[in-house]
KOLNU-131333 format. One line per 5 residues: number of its first residue (from 1); their letters; for each residue x, y, z of N, C-alpha, C, O. Coordinates in nm, 3 decimals, decimal comma, m for minus. Each point is the difference from the previous one (the first is absolute). Last residue first. Example, Ala and Ser with C-alpha at 12.3 -4.5 7.8 and 13.67 -1.06 7.14 Angstrom:
<recs>
2) SA) 1,285/m0,225/0,708/0,082/0,119/0,006/m0,077/0,109/0,073/0,051/0,111/0,017; m0,022/m0,683/m0,024/m0,089/0,119/0,000/0,090/0,120/0,000/0,104/m0,002/0,066;
</recs>
This chain:
<recs>
141) RAIRL) m11,171/m3,888/m26,817/0,101/m0,012/m0,146/0,110/0,052/0,075/0,110/0,016/m0,054; m0,438/m0,322/0,419/0,012/0,160/m0,028/0,095/m0,041/m0,144/0,052/m0,110/m0,017; m0,432/m0,226/0,201/0,106/0,058/m0,041/0,058/0,091/m0,040/m0,035/0,042/m0,110; m0,408/m0,190/0,349/0,043/0,122/m0,115/0,095/m0,003/0,046/0,023/0,066/0,101; m0,461/m0,391/0,046/0,152/0,045/0,028/0,016/0,029/m0,147/m0,052/m0,045/m0,103;
136) HPRGD) m0,355/0,072/0,272/0,039/m0,059/0,175/0,178/0,052/m0,084/0,077/0,084/0,045; m0,399/0,274/m0,301/0,087/m0,164/m0,019/0,006/m0,052/0,195/m0,005/0,072/0,099; m0,387/0,280/m0,157/0,149/0,066/0,008/0,052/m0,247/m0,043/m0,044/m0,109/0,038; m0,401/0,360/0,084/0,003/0,002/m0,103/0,217/0,029/m0,091/0,059/0,064/m0,087; m0,362/m0,136/0,565/0,055/0,154/m0,078/0,033/m0,009/m0,154/0,031/0,102/m0,062;
131) STRDP) m0,102/m0,484/0,370/m0,151/0,024/m0,047/0,014/0,123/m0,027/m0,106/0,053/m0,032; 0,531/m0,352/m0,175/m0,051/0,067/0,121/m0,207/0,033/m0,023/m0,074/m0,011/m0,098; 0,297/m0,326/m0,236/m0,005/0,165/0,071/m0,051/m0,057/0,108/m0,072/m0,094/0,036; 0,296/m0,223/m0,471/m0,080/0,011/0,163/0,001/0,163/0,027/0,086/0,074/m0,047; 0,165/m0,228/m0,284/m0,182/0,064/m0,073/m0,021/m0,020/0,084/m0,111/0,054/0,011;
126) SEGRA) 0,634/0,060/0,021/m0,115/m0,105/0,058/m0,119/0,017/m0,092/0,000/0,102/m0,070; 0,520/0,105/m0,084/m0,122/0,056/0,102/m0,080/m0,122/m0,004/0,013/m0,063/m0,105; 0,403/0,153/m0,197/0,017/m0,036/0,116/m0,137/m0,016/0,108/0,024/m0,051/0,110; 0,006/0,106/m0,582/0,038/0,157/0,050/0,042/m0,031/0,177/0,017/0,089/0,084; m0,229/m0,434/m0,354/0,240/0,027/m0,057/m0,016/0,114/0,079/0,104/0,027/0,061;
121) DIVKV) m0,413/m0,339/0,217/m0,015/0,081/m0,182/0,147/0,024/m0,025/0,109/m0,030/0,048; m0,284/m0,296/0,403/m0,002/0,109/m0,057/0,043/0,050/m0,157/0,036/m0,094/m0,070; m0,144/m0,326/0,538/m0,022/0,039/m0,095/m0,015/0,170/m0,074/m0,101/0,066/0,025; 0,384/m0,308/0,408/m0,167/0,099/m0,088/0,027/m0,031/m0,081/0,120/m0,011/m0,026; 0,109/m0,167/0,496/0,008/m0,001/m0,132/m0,162/0,025/m0,072/m0,114/m0,040/0,024;
116) VRKRL) 0,499/0,126/0,448/m0,135/0,019/m0,063/m0,026/m0,030/m0,133/0,054/0,084/m0,072; 0,257/m0,051/0,621/m0,021/m0,077/m0,177/m0,134/0,029/m0,039/m0,098/0,001/0,074; 0,143/0,177/0,360/0,188/m0,073/m0,071/0,012/0,001/m0,119/0,087/0,052/m0,070; m0,560/0,183/0,408/0,092/m0,087/m0,156/0,138/0,042/0,009/0,053/0,111/0,008; m0,420/m0,052/0,453/0,099/0,054/m0,080/0,039/m0,153/m0,111/0,019/m0,120/0,023;
111) NSFSD) m0,372/0,369/0,294/m0,012/m0,147/m0,082/0,154/0,070/m0,090/0,012/0,092/m0,080; m0,275/0,152/0,519/0,007/m0,012/m0,117/0,029/m0,167/m0,046/m0,048/m0,101/0,051; m0,251/0,428/0,324/0,059/m0,103/m0,030/0,116/m0,030/m0,192/m0,056/0,005/m0,109; m0,172/0,418/0,370/m0,026/m0,127/0,122/0,047/m0,080/m0,032/0,052/m0,052/0,098; m0,116/0,412/m0,405/0,092/0,043/0,149/m0,046/m0,127/0,068/m0,061/0,042/0,099;
106) FVVVD) 0,008/m0,071/m0,640/m0,061/0,027/0,152/0,094/m0,013/0,124/0,078/m0,090/0,033; 0,005/0,026/m0,544/m0,031/0,119/0,007/m0,017/m0,003/0,143/0,071/0,086/0,051; 0,157/m0,511/m0,256/m0,162/0,067/m0,002/0,036/0,123/0,039/0,120/m0,001/0,027; 0,259/m0,203/m0,183/m0,106/m0,078/m0,112/m0,097/0,073/0,054/m0,065/0,065/m0,083; 0,581/m0,017/0,182/m0,118/0,009/0,060/m0,159/0,040/m0,072/m0,052/0,111/m0,011;
101) VAEDF) 0,570/m0,314/m0,105/m0,071/0,093/m0,054/m0,120/m0,099/0,101/m0,032/m0,119/0,009; 0,561/0,081/0,023/m0,157/m0,127/0,000/m0,071/0,141/m0,004/0,050/0,089/0,069; 0,458/m0,071/m0,223/m0,085/0,021/0,099/m0,065/m0,035/m0,004/0,007/m0,070/m0,101; 0,211/m0,001/m0,275/0,103/0,002/0,066/m0,077/0,034/0,159/0,076/m0,049/0,082; m0,370/m0,239/m0,471/0,078/0,138/0,067/0,112/0,004/0,064/0,041/m0,111/0,037;
96) DLTIR) m0,215/m0,211/m0,470/0,067/m0,021/0,159/0,052/0,161/0,064/0,107/0,060/m0,014; m0,436/m0,271/m0,463/0,049/0,091/0,053/0,015/m0,014/0,193/m0,088/m0,003/0,087; m0,135/m0,207/m0,531/0,075/m0,045/0,089/0,112/0,056/0,123/0,078/m0,060/0,074; m0,517/0,063/m0,601/0,206/0,021/0,059/m0,071/m0,023/0,186/m0,117/m0,003/0,039; m0,123/m0,032/m0,578/0,000/m0,048/0,145/0,080/0,027/0,034/0,096/m0,024/m0,073;
91) FRNRG) m0,329/0,252/m0,325/0,140/m0,083/0,014/m0,030/m0,028/0,195/m0,053/0,074/0,082; m0,127/0,114/m0,621/m0,051/m0,064/0,143/0,085/m0,062/m0,017/0,051/m0,065/m0,091; m0,156/0,264/m0,276/0,070/0,146/0,090/m0,064/m0,074/0,111/m0,098/0,048/0,057; 0,106/m0,411/m0,389/0,032/0,124/m0,084/0,090/0,117/0,117/0,119/0,031/0,005; m0,219/m0,460/0,200/m0,068/0,065/m0,088/0,089/0,035/m0,005/0,101/m0,014/0,069;
86) LVTLG) 0,045/m0,198/0,252/m0,139/m0,033/m0,008/m0,051/0,038/m0,123/m0,087/m0,080/m0,036; 0,625/m0,011/0,256/m0,124/0,105/m0,134/m0,128/m0,091/0,043/0,004/m0,120/0,026; 0,319/0,219/0,418/m0,034/m0,111/m0,110/m0,102/0,113/m0,101/m0,073/0,098/0,016; 0,494/m0,106/0,372/m0,018/0,112/m0,104/m0,120/m0,108/m0,072/0,052/m0,095/m0,060; 0,277/0,147/0,577/m0,079/m0,003/m0,045/m0,129/0,038/m0,160/m0,086/0,087/0,010;
81) LVEAR) 0,369/0,100/0,380/0,071/m0,159/m0,002/m0,092/m0,065/m0,150/0,079/m0,078/m0,053; 0,052/0,617/0,211/m0,037/m0,103/m0,108/0,051/m0,121/m0,030/0,088/m0,038/m0,077; m0,037/0,393/0,542/0,059/m0,084/m0,115/m0,131/m0,033/m0,115/m0,112/m0,005/0,051; 0,059/0,489/0,248/0,030/m0,173/m0,040/0,076/m0,035/m0,080/0,049/0,062/m0,094; m0,276/0,406/0,414/0,071/m0,076/m0,072/0,055/m0,178/m0,035/0,033/m0,086/0,082;
76) FPQGL) m0,424/0,530/0,078/0,025/m0,147/0,014/0,143/0,009/m0,115/m0,006/0,052/m0,111; m0,456/0,236/0,309/0,098/m0,024/m0,042/0,129/m0,104/m0,007/m0,006/m0,069/0,102; m0,593/0,075/0,006/0,122/0,052/0,051/0,117/0,029/m0,089/m0,048/m0,025/m0,111; m0,489/m0,090/m0,055/0,098/0,153/0,089/0,103/0,054/0,056/0,029/0,119/0,014; m0,149/m0,618/m0,186/m0,100/0,081/0,028/m0,057/0,134/0,071/m0,083/0,019/0,088;
71) YAGSV) 0,567/m0,121/m0,251/m0,100/m0,103/m0,018/m0,037/0,026/0,084/0,065/0,048/0,092; 0,281/0,208/m0,429/m0,078/0,034/0,179/m0,119/m0,112/m0,042/m0,062/m0,005/m0,106; 0,601/0,065/m0,059/m0,117/0,014/m0,086/m0,096/0,063/0,170/0,034/0,060/0,102; 0,467/m0,255/m0,352/m0,067/0,100/0,096/m0,143/m0,025/m0,094/m0,032/m0,030/m0,115; 0,526/m0,285/0,048/m0,112/0,064/m0,026/m0,051/0,061/0,084/0,049/m0,029/0,110;
66) RAGVR) 0,328/m0,339/m0,342/m0,027/0,088/0,126/m0,144/0,112/m0,026/m0,039/0,019/m0,115; 0,224/m0,520/m0,115/m0,027/0,151/0,026/m0,011/0,073/0,079/m0,075/m0,051/0,083; 0,053/m0,431/m0,203/0,127/0,032/0,019/m0,016/0,176/0,087/0,033/0,040/0,111; m0,320/m0,216/m0,491/0,009/m0,068/0,073/0,189/0,017/0,064/0,104/m0,006/m0,064; m0,348/0,351/m0,193/0,024/m0,111/m0,060/0,041/m0,074/0,162/0,049/0,072/0,087;
61) VPLTP) m0,457/0,319/m0,348/0,153/m0,043/0,124/0,065/m0,095/m0,030/m0,041/m0,054/m0,102; m0,311/0,162/m0,135/m0,040/0,069/0,040/0,106/0,037/0,033/0,040/0,111/m0,035; m0,050/m0,409/m0,398/0,015/0,007/0,113/m0,023/0,134/0,125/0,058/0,093/m0,057; m0,232/m0,191/m0,505/0,107/0,035/0,051/m0,061/m0,012/0,176/m0,113/0,031/0,039; m0,013/m0,415/m0,356/m0,015/0,178/0,074/0,059/0,072/0,049/0,039/m0,039/0,110;
56) VKAAV) m0,031/m0,248/m0,603/0,042/m0,049/0,174/m0,007/0,128/0,077/0,051/0,109/m0,026; m0,194/m0,174/m0,444/m0,040/m0,056/0,045/m0,058/m0,036/0,182/m0,091/m0,040/0,072; 0,452/0,213/m0,420/m0,127/0,103/m0,002/m0,113/m0,113/0,129/m0,033/0,060/0,102; 0,434/m0,255/m0,265/0,035/0,071/0,121/m0,100/0,077/0,060/m0,018/0,021/0,120; m0,027/m0,258/m0,599/m0,012/m0,077/0,228/0,011/0,044/0,079/m0,063/m0,030/0,101;
51) AHATN) 0,159/0,241/m0,559/m0,185/m0,065/0,007/0,016/m0,054/0,185/m0,051/0,025/0,109; 0,414/0,160/m0,322/m0,035/0,091/0,138/m0,181/m0,051/m0,015/m0,101/0,043/0,056; 0,452/m0,353/m0,176/0,052/0,027/0,141/m0,120/0,118/m0,020/m0,065/0,002/0,104; 0,055/m0,112/m0,521/m0,081/m0,133/0,048/0,045/0,038/0,172/m0,092/m0,036/0,073; 0,300/0,299/m0,356/m0,141/0,060/m0,028/m0,096/m0,127/0,090/m0,111/0,018/0,051;
46) WDRHG) 0,624/m0,056/m0,093/m0,060/0,166/0,079/m0,185/0,010/0,054/m0,063/0,040/0,098; 0,248/m0,533/m0,230/0,085/0,136/m0,048/m0,099/0,085/0,096/m0,094/m0,019/0,077; 0,044/m0,441/m0,049/0,079/m0,024/m0,116/0,089/0,085/m0,009/0,119/m0,017/m0,031; m0,129/m0,094/0,554/m0,136/m0,037/m0,178/0,085/0,074/m0,053/0,108/0,046/0,038; 0,072/m0,122/0,398/m0,046/m0,126/m0,090/m0,133/m0,012/m0,104/m0,082/m0,081/m0,042;
41) HARAV) 0,437/0,434/0,319/m0,137/m0,018/0,090/m0,039/m0,166/m0,049/m0,028/m0,083/0,087; 0,387/0,281/m0,331/0,059/m0,053/0,097/m0,174/m0,083/0,136/m0,021/m0,102/0,066; m0,061/0,334/m0,482/0,052/m0,098/m0,059/0,062/m0,114/0,166/m0,022/m0,118/0,029; m0,100/0,577/m0,041/m0,132/m0,115/0,000/0,070/m0,127/m0,045/m0,050/m0,105/0,040; 0,397/0,442/0,007/m0,092/0,030/0,091/m0,079/m0,124/0,031/0,016/m0,078/0,094;
36) RDLAA) 0,167/0,192/m0,496/0,134/m0,104/0,120/m0,148/m0,002/0,069/m0,094/m0,072/m0,033; m0,092/0,333/m0,232/m0,010/m0,111/m0,075/0,068/m0,063/0,099/m0,067/m0,087/0,056; 0,104/0,562/0,046/m0,125/m0,079/0,076/m0,013/m0,174/m0,076/m0,055/m0,082/0,074; 0,448/0,316/m0,225/0,010/m0,052/0,182/m0,133/m0,017/0,009/m0,026/m0,109/0,052; 0,036/0,257/m0,480/0,105/m0,148/0,024/m0,031/0,017/0,111/m0,110/m0,053/0,016;
31) SHGIV) m0,073/0,400/m0,070/m0,096/m0,084/m0,059/0,095/m0,157/0,036/m0,037/m0,100/0,062; 0,265/0,527/0,024/m0,068/m0,109/0,093/m0,136/m0,038/m0,047/m0,092/0,011/0,082; 0,628/m0,006/m0,304/m0,114/0,092/0,068/m0,129/m0,062/0,127/m0,004/m0,100/0,072; 0,560/m0,028/m0,054/m0,161/m0,047/m0,102/m0,048/0,127/0,009/0,033/0,083/0,085; 0,524/m0,136/m0,037/m0,132/0,099/0,050/m0,130/m0,093/m0,152/m0,007/m0,017/m0,122;
26) VGEAA) 0,526/m0,098/0,377/m0,108/m0,098/m0,034/m0,088/0,170/m0,035/0,018/0,080/0,091; 0,336/m0,069/0,187/0,059/0,041/m0,078/m0,089/m0,079/m0,109/0,074/m0,029/m0,093; m0,096/m0,002/0,580/0,077/m0,050/m0,043/0,050/m0,055/m0,170/0,057/m0,101/m0,043; m0,336/0,457/0,298/0,097/m0,042/0,065/0,086/m0,057/m0,082/0,093/0,062/m0,051; m0,486/m0,099/m0,126/0,049/0,137/m0,036/0,162/0,040/0,104/0,095/0,059/m0,052;
21) LAKRL) m0,427/m0,434/0,167/0,032/m0,042/m0,129/0,087/0,167/m0,004/0,076/0,007/0,096; m0,371/0,021/0,212/0,171/m0,083/0,028/0,067/m0,066/m0,108/0,113/m0,047/0,011; m0,506/0,330/m0,028/0,134/0,095/0,076/0,108/m0,093/m0,003/0,120/0,019/m0,016; m0,529/m0,154/m0,160/0,104/0,011/m0,118/0,098/0,105/0,084/0,095/0,056/m0,054; m0,397/m0,318/0,308/0,086/m0,067/m0,083/0,128/0,021/m0,101/0,102/m0,058/m0,036;
16) RRAEA) m0,444/0,291/0,376/0,143/m0,027/0,034/0,099/m0,049/m0,011/0,111/0,003/0,053; m0,571/0,094/m0,265/0,091/0,136/m0,025/0,160/m0,030/0,056/0,106/0,045/m0,045; m0,460/m0,350/0,034/0,027/0,026/m0,134/0,142/0,090/0,029/0,116/m0,008/m0,041; m0,333/m0,100/0,417/0,065/m0,119/m0,062/0,094/0,045/m0,140/0,118/m0,018/m0,029; m0,510/0,256/0,157/0,145/0,055/0,117/0,058/m0,080/m0,070/0,035/0,045/m0,109;
11) KLDEI) m0,477/m0,153/m0,051/0,114/0,106/m0,027/0,168/0,089/0,056/0,092/0,074/m0,035; m0,376/m0,455/0,131/0,087/m0,060/m0,061/0,033/0,202/m0,080/0,102/0,051/m0,046; m0,352/m0,060/0,391/0,131/m0,043/0,099/0,076/m0,017/m0,115/0,119/0,031/0,009; m0,534/0,142/m0,121/0,062/0,107/0,061/0,169/m0,067/0,044/0,105/0,063/0,009; m0,498/m0,330/m0,130/0,040/0,051/m0,127/0,085/0,094/0,067/0,098/m0,023/m0,070;
6) PPSPE) m0,146/m0,342/0,374/m0,092/0,068/m0,059/0,130/0,076/m0,076/0,123/0,000/0,015; m0,066/m0,507/0,091/0,047/0,133/0,013/m0,160/0,109/m0,073/m0,082/m0,028/m0,087; m0,025/m0,484/0,026/0,045/0,120/m0,036/0,040/0,126/0,062/m0,074/0,095/m0,022; 0,008/m0,656/0,135/m0,110/0,109/m0,021/0,172/0,054/m0,013/0,110/m0,038/0,037; m0,022/m0,342/m0,133/m0,024/0,002/0,152/m0,052/0,133/m0,060/0,049/0,021/m0,111;
1) M) m0,038/m0,487/m0,178/0,043/0,142/0,005/m0,032/0,076/0,123/m0,099/m0,049/0,055;
</recs>
């Protein structure tokens, strides 16, 4: 069985199912829709699907999403190229910046980065910090 989508996605799918069936003149209750969605994802019923989905971390962003934020204090806009779940609240994200970000604060030289791979939490912040306490990477919400 493939990984279950997050609970919010399953509930949204059940709402869409009810709406689609209602458009065809078939009325079902919300719990029946939840059970149908659960079975479509390979679970016995909604309670089983809910128990499995509760263990799936909510992703801070999706692959292909456009994001903005700050990397080492520099503003950016980027595309999310990759996202790997490392744990319940840890993700490895790969960003491709629209414009290269200068990661050096000295005037005498520059070091431009176009792509970066960092670990972030569910808030979109990296656990590693600069000397003044700011996260290396912060994705805006």
